[in-house]
KOLRO-52909 format. One line per field, with one value per residue (C-alpha): x, y, z; residue in three letters. Coordinates in Angstrom, 1 decimal. Example, Ala and Ser with C-alpha at 12.3 -4.5 7.8 and 13.67 -1.06 7.14 Angstrom:
<sites>
c1 = 12.3, 13.7
c2 = -4.5, -1.1
c3 = 7.8, 7.1
resn = ALA, SER
</sites>
This chain:
<sites>
c1 = 98.4, 94.9, 94.1, 96.4, 94.8, 91.0, 91.9, 94.3, 91.1, 88.7, 91.1, 92.1, 88.7, 85.8, 85.1, 84.5, 85.8, 85.8, 89.2, 88.6, 89.0, 91.6, 93.3, 92.7, 93.8, 97.2, 97.2, 96.5, 97.8, 100.2, 103.9, 106.5, 109.1, 108.1, 107.0, 108.9, 105.4, 102.5, 99.2, 96.1, 93.0, 89.0, 87.4, 84.1, 83.3, 80.7, 80.9, 80.8, 78.9, 76.1, 76.1, 75.9, 77.9, 80.5, 84.2, 87.7, 90.9, 93.9, 97.6, 100.4, 102.3, 99.1, 98.7, 102.6, 102.4, 99.1, 101.1, 104.3, 104.0, 103.7, 106.3, 108.9, 108.0, 108.5, 111.8, 112.9, 112.1, 114.1, 116.9, 117.1, 116.8, 120.0, 121.5, 121.3, 122.5, 125.4, 128.7, 128.6, 125.3, 125.3, 128.3, 126.5, 123.7, 125.7, 126.6, 123.5, 121.3, 117.5, 114.4, 111.4, 108.6, 105.1, 102.0, 103.1, 106.6, 104.0, 103.4, 105.5, 109.2, 109.9, 113.0, 114.4, 113.3, 114.6, 118.1, 118.2, 117.0, 119.3, 122.8, 122.2, 120.7, 117.2, 114.5, 111.3, 110.6, 108.9, 105.5, 106.0, 102.9, 103.6, 106.9, 106.5, 104.5, 107.5, 109.6, 107.8, 106.8, 110.9, 111.5, 109.1, 110.2, 113.4, 113.6, 117.2, 117.2, 114.5, 116.0, 119.7, 118.2, 116.0, 117.8, 121.4, 124.5, 124.7, 121.0, 122.9
c2 = 91.5, 91.5, 91.5, 88.1, 86.8, 87.0, 86.1, 82.7, 81.4, 82.6, 79.9, 77.3, 77.0, 78.3, 81.1, 85.1, 86.8, 90.4, 92.7, 92.1, 89.0, 88.3, 91.0, 88.4, 85.7, 87.3, 88.3, 85.2, 82.9, 85.0, 85.1, 85.7, 83.0, 79.4, 79.0, 76.5, 75.8, 75.4, 77.9, 77.2, 80.3, 79.3, 81.4, 82.4, 82.8, 82.8, 80.0, 80.8, 77.5, 77.5, 81.4, 79.9, 80.6, 78.1, 77.6, 76.8, 76.2, 77.7, 77.0, 78.8, 77.9, 78.0, 82.1, 82.6, 81.0, 83.3, 86.6, 85.0, 87.4, 90.2, 89.5, 89.0, 92.5, 93.9, 92.1, 92.9, 96.7, 96.3, 95.1, 97.9, 100.8, 98.6, 98.9, 102.6, 103.8, 105.4, 103.3, 104.8, 104.2, 100.6, 100.4, 101.8, 99.5, 96.5, 97.6, 99.0, 96.7, 97.5, 98.4, 97.5, 100.5, 100.3, 97.9, 95.2, 94.9, 92.5, 90.0, 86.8, 86.7, 89.9, 90.1, 86.4, 86.7, 90.1, 88.7, 85.7, 87.5, 90.6, 89.6, 92.2, 92.5, 93.3, 93.6, 94.9, 98.1, 98.2, 99.4, 99.5, 100.4, 104.0, 104.2, 106.7, 109.0, 108.7, 110.0, 113.0, 113.8, 113.8, 115.4, 118.2, 118.5, 119.7, 121.0, 121.8, 118.0, 118.0, 120.6, 119.1, 115.8, 117.3, 120.0, 118.7, 119.7, 123.2, 124.2, 124.8
c3 = 99.7, 101.0, 97.5, 96.7, 99.7, 98.3, 94.9, 96.4, 98.6, 95.3, 93.1, 95.3, 97.7, 95.5, 98.0, 98.1, 101.3, 101.9, 102.3, 106.1, 106.1, 104.0, 107.0, 109.6, 107.5, 107.1, 111.1, 112.3, 110.0, 107.4, 106.7, 104.2, 105.8, 106.5, 110.4, 112.9, 113.7, 111.2, 111.9, 110.8, 111.0, 109.5, 107.9, 107.2, 103.0, 100.5, 98.4, 94.7, 93.6, 96.1, 97.4, 100.9, 103.7, 103.8, 106.8, 105.4, 107.0, 105.8, 107.0, 107.1, 104.0, 102.1, 102.8, 102.2, 98.4, 98.0, 99.3, 97.5, 94.4, 96.3, 98.5, 96.0, 94.4, 97.8, 98.1, 94.6, 95.3, 98.6, 96.5, 94.3, 96.7, 98.5, 94.8, 94.2, 97.6, 97.9, 98.9, 103.0, 103.0, 102.0, 104.4, 107.6, 106.3, 106.2, 109.9, 111.4, 109.2, 108.0, 110.4, 109.1, 109.8, 108.8, 109.5, 106.8, 108.8, 111.7, 109.0, 110.2, 108.7, 106.9, 108.9, 108.3, 104.1, 103.9, 105.9, 103.7, 100.2, 100.8, 103.1, 105.7, 109.1, 109.1, 112.4, 112.9, 114.6, 118.4, 117.0, 113.5, 112.5, 114.6, 113.3, 110.8, 112.8, 116.0, 113.3, 111.4, 115.6, 116.1, 113.1, 113.6, 117.5, 116.1, 112.8, 112.5, 111.8, 109.4, 107.3, 107.5, 106.8, 104.0, 102.6, 103.5, 105.4, 103.6, 104.9, 108.7
resn = ALA, ASP, GLU, ALA, VAL, VAL, ARG, GLY, VAL, LYS, GLU, GLU, HIS, ASP, LEU, LEU, LEU, GLY, GLU, ARG, SER, ALA, GLU, ASP, ILE, LYS, VAL, ARG, ALA, GLY, SER, VAL, TRP, PRO, LEU, ALA, GLU, GLU, LEU, THR, VAL, ARG, VAL, ARG, GLY, ARG, ASP, LEU, SER, THR, GLY, LEU, PRO, ARG, THR, VAL, GLU, LEU, GLY, SER, GLU, GLU, VAL, ARG, ARG, MET, VAL, GLU, PRO, VAL, THR, ALA, GLN, VAL, VAL, GLU, VAL, VAL, ARG, LEU, VAL, LEU, ASP, VAL, CYS, PRO, PRO, GLU, LEU, ALA, GLY, ASP, LEU, LEU, ASP, THR, GLY, VAL, VAL, LEU, THR, GLY, GLY, GLY, ALA, LEU, LEU, ARG, GLY, TRP, ALA, GLU, ARG, LEU, ARG, HIS, GLU, LEU, GLY, VAL, PRO, VAL, ARG, VAL, ALA, ASP, GLU, PRO, GLN, HIS, ALA, VAL, VAL, ARG, GLY, ALA, GLY, ALA, CYS, VAL, ASP, ASP, LEU, ARG, VAL, LEU, ARG, ARG, THR, VAL, LEU, GLY, SER, SER, ALA, ARG
</sites>
């Protein structure tokens, strides 16, 4: 999504940004679902016409348009994964929902977007950027659970 923001700002504002600036834009004004209140962010880059520094203001709706192709790909991959789930797991997902993890889950609106697109409950994990590490730590703490999860119930 950072590359999509860099490309979008370049195409729409003739301004060159670094990936760190793109990440900052996503954090401060990014979303994948319409927000109740529009957010804006001022960002500096290099004007591609003059070569001089220039500042532009971006709104959350504009940033959402920039990341939409990436967002749509993620939604489609999640949809494909759900399509191949065993029926029992699909039933569990309808009851318990999907938990979003990883730093990308911090982008505003993921739960709402996936809930709308997929029709299953969705929530963002507490501190999603650390969820994978916590899960790996829990598996290491109880290797029996890891064996059972990875190798199936016959590994007891």
